[in-house]
N, C-alpha and C positions, 0 to 999 in steps of 0.2 A: 229277555225277561218279560213275563206277562204282567199286566197291571194287577192281576190277582195276587201276585206274590207280595206286593208292596205292603199290604195290611199285616203281613206276618214278620217283616224284617225288623231287626232290632240291633242295637250296638252289642257286639259280642262280649263286651266287658261290663257294661252298665245296664244292659237290657232296655235302654231307652229306645222308643220307636224312632225309625229313621224317616227322613223326608227326602223326596226326590227333587233335585235341582233341575237345571236345564237338561233336556234329554232329546235324543234323536229317536224317532219311532218309525217302524216300517208300516206298510199299507194296512196291516191288521191291527195296528195300535200297540204292538209289542215294543219294548224299549231295547234299542240296539246299542246305543252309547249314552252315557250320562254319568251323574255323580250322586251318591247317597250321602246324606249328612246327618250327624248327631251334633250335640253341642260341643263335643270334645274333638271330633275329627271327621274325616270324610273317606269314602271308598269309591273306587271307579266301577262303572259298568262297561265292560268291553266285550264286543261280539255277542251281546245279549246275556252276558254272565256277570252277576255281581261278584266282585273279587275282594275277599277278605283274607289276603295272603300275608300272614305273619308267621314266618317259619321258625323263628327262635332257635336257630341252629339245627333244624331238621332237614336242611336242603338235600343232603345225600339220601336220607331215608325216603323222603317224598319223591325224589327223582327215581329211586329204585322201583317204587310202586307204579309210577307213571310209565316207565319203560316196560314194566312187566305187562300191564294191561294193554298198552298200545300194541304190544307184540302178540299176546295170547288172545286178546279180545274176550272170549268166554261164551259167545253166543252159541257155540256148538254144544254147550253143556245144559241146554234148557231142560232136557229130559232128567238130568241129575237134579235140577232145581225142583221140578214138579214131583218126582218120585221120592226125593229125600227131604229137602227143606220144606216144601209145601205140605206134602202128605203127612210128615211126622210132626209138623208144627201146627198147621192150620186144618189139615184134612183135605181141603180142596182150594183151588184158586178163587172160589166164590168169596173167600174171606176178604178179598181186595175190592170186590165189586161195590162201586159207589162210595169208596172210602178216600179220604185225604191221607196220603202216605208220605212220610219222610224216609228216604233211602239213604241212611247215614253211612258214608264210605262206599259210594256206589261204584267205584272202580271204572269198569268199562261201560257202564250204563246198561248192561244187558238185563240186570234184574229190574231196573226201572222200566225198560221196554216191556218185559214180560208182565209186570204188574199193570201197565197201561193196557196191554192186550187182554188182561183178565178183567178189565172194566173199572179200574181205579178212577175216581172222580178227578184227582189231580195228584201228581207225584212231584215232590221236591227232592232232587238228588243233591247230596252234599259230598264233595270230594276235594282234597287239597292239591292233588297232583295235576300235572299237565295233561293227563288223560282227558280232562274236560274239553281241551281244544283239539283233540285228535280222535281217538276211538269212540268217545262218547258222541261226538258229532256224526261219525260214520254210522253209528247204530241208531241214533234217535232222529236225525234230520230226515232220512228217507222214509221213516215210518208213517208219516202223515199225521201223527198225533200233535196236537197243539196244547194239550192240557198237562204240561210239565214245565218245570224250571230246573236249571242247573246252577248251583252256587259253588264257587271255589272257596273253600274255607276248611278250617279244622273242626272236627266233630267234638273236640275238647271244649270249644267255645262256639257253639253254633249260633249264627246271627239271626235267630228266630225268637219271637216273644215267648216267654215262659207261659205254659198253659194254653197256647194258641192252637195246638193240633188236636182236634177232635177226630181221631182216627188211629192210625198206626205209625209209630216210629220204629223202624226196623234197622238193626245193626248186626248183620249176620256174617260171622267169620271175619270180623274187622276189629272189634274192640281190643283184642289182645295186642294189636300193633300200635296202640296209643301210649303216650308216656305213663299214664296212670289209669288203670282200668276202672277203679272205683270213681274217680273224678269224671271220667268220660261217661260212665253209666248214669251218674247223678245228673250231669248236664243234659243228657238226652232224655232221661225220664222226666226232667222238669219241663220239657216242651209239651208233654201230654196234658191235655185238658180232660176230656172224656174219651178214653180209648185205652191203648196199650203200648207198652214198650217191649219190643221183641229182640232178644239178643242171646248170644252164647259166647263162650270163651274156650280157648284151648285148654284141654284137661291135663293136669299133672297127677300121676298116680305112681309114686315111688315106692309103694309097698312091695316087699319081697326082694330077694337078692337080684334076680334077673332084671326086674324093673329098675332097680337102683343102678345096676351096671349099664343098662340101656340109657338111662337118663344122663349118666356121667359121660357116656360116649357121645350122645347127642349134644348136650349143653356144654360139655367141657372140651370136646374135640371138634366135632363137625361144625357147630355153630361159630367156632372161632377161626375156622379155616376156609370153608367153602364160600361164605358170604364175602370174603375179601377178594375172590376171583372177579375179573371183569365180567360184564354181561355175557359175552360170548363163551367164556369159560364155564360159567354157571349153567348156561343153556346146554353146552356140550355134556356136562356132567348129568343134567336131568335127562337128556336124550339117551345117554348110555344106560342110566338106570331104568329108563322106560323100556329098553330092549331086554335087559337082564331080568327085570321084574316078571317078564312073561315066561321065563324058564321055570318049569316045575321044580318045586322044592327050593332051588337056589333063590328064586325071586321072593318066596315067602320068608326065607331066612334073612335076606337083605332088608326087607321091610321090618321084620321083627327087630333087627339090629339097628334100625333108624338110618340105614344108608339111603332109603328112599321112602316114598309114600304113594300108594295107589288109592287107598280108600275103597269104599264100596261102589261098584259100578253097576248101574241098572242094566238088566239083561232082558231080552225079549226073544222073539222068534227070528231075529236077524241071523245072517250067516255067521259061521264061526270066524270068518275073516273080519266081518264088521265088529264082532264082539272083541276080537283081538286088537283092532285099531282103537276101539273105545277105551280099552284097558291101557293101551300105550299112551293115548292122549291124556288120560286122567293121571297116569304116573308122571308124565313129563310136567304137567301143570302143577300138581300137588308137590312134587319134589322141588321144583323151582321155587315155589312159594315157601316151602318149608325152610329152604336155605337161601332166601332172598337177602339182599344187602340192606334191608330195612333195619333200623337200629333196635326197635322194640319187638319182642315176641314173648309176651307173658303167658305163663301157664298157671292155672289155679287148681288147687285140689277141690274136691266136691264140698268139703267143709268151708273152705275159703269163699267159694262162689255162693253157697247157701247163705253164709253170713252177710255177704254183700246184698243179696236179694232181700234178706230180712230187713236190712237198713233202708232199702228202697221202699219196700212194701211189707210191713210187719204182719199183715193179715194174709196168711198163706192160702186162704180160700180164694184170694184174688190173684194168685200166681198159678196160671194154667200151665199144664205140662210139668209141674214140679215133680210128680212121682215118676213120670216116664223119663224125665231128664236125669234124676238122681237115683232111681230105683233099679239098680243092676245094670244090665246091658243097655246102653243108650242107643236108640234108633239113629241111624245116620242122618245128619242134617237137622236133628231136633234142636229147637231153640226154646227158651223160656218166654212165656207171655205174661208180663207183669201189668196188671190192670190198674187203672186209676179211675175212680168213679167220677 
């Protein structure tokens, strides 16, 4: 934990600033072990990570995500991130240059790494799972960057002072897995001082007979069966779908029927074999994530999400990407940018 982070930390329930007790520091002055205190309780710092671990019955769901990211990592999907998330949300990676960024639900730490590589001033990654002690360390420690912090915590109750982040709070493809999307969005938006909250949520579009049938099949059948398989069973299912999705026509029908998910895969002048491998990897990851053992997987209609955004920021001129997000075909990876002056 860097000394820089201490000025931002707060009790996740009361927002009271935290003080550092006795601590062990390394040669650079970073805090390796110690304790953080508020007037009501204390939290440990272990292996350089402040730990605000209050699972409240979410152990199985959190373990599912940790196992997923420790296995899949995600670093091989940097091109997806640049050509989809960054391009359709920010335009270029220059949006991160010189910025303080909170990566809410950082998972494997890959996005944190990429934002550091893009020139972010400092990145604070938040994640509740045990990935913070495994794949996150594998991705960030060898990078050579020192301007980042990792906090093990829930993004529902982030242990950061409200209004302290003059920069970007980003929660991409994560907020739908929290117990309450609106409460999580409000908690993360409250962190922004001068800057923006960037987020998206899985879409629900049950209009039309075929879409209704697809939703019943997904939510009423598959989501009740596949997530109950052990990790190896879910992985075997995702790999099988990864192969079948590449079969012309059959693969498209399987995805339309919600058996699997490949999504849009960036293409360039690589060989046909490279493109096929990229499509396979994307299908395995997205299918595994679609049918993960996590407890929550919320989907919001456009009207529901627009109403949530209006409650966060009633002035729609301060909601960038509003029309590209809600206006017809949504570009892959596009997220809403909700500004706070």
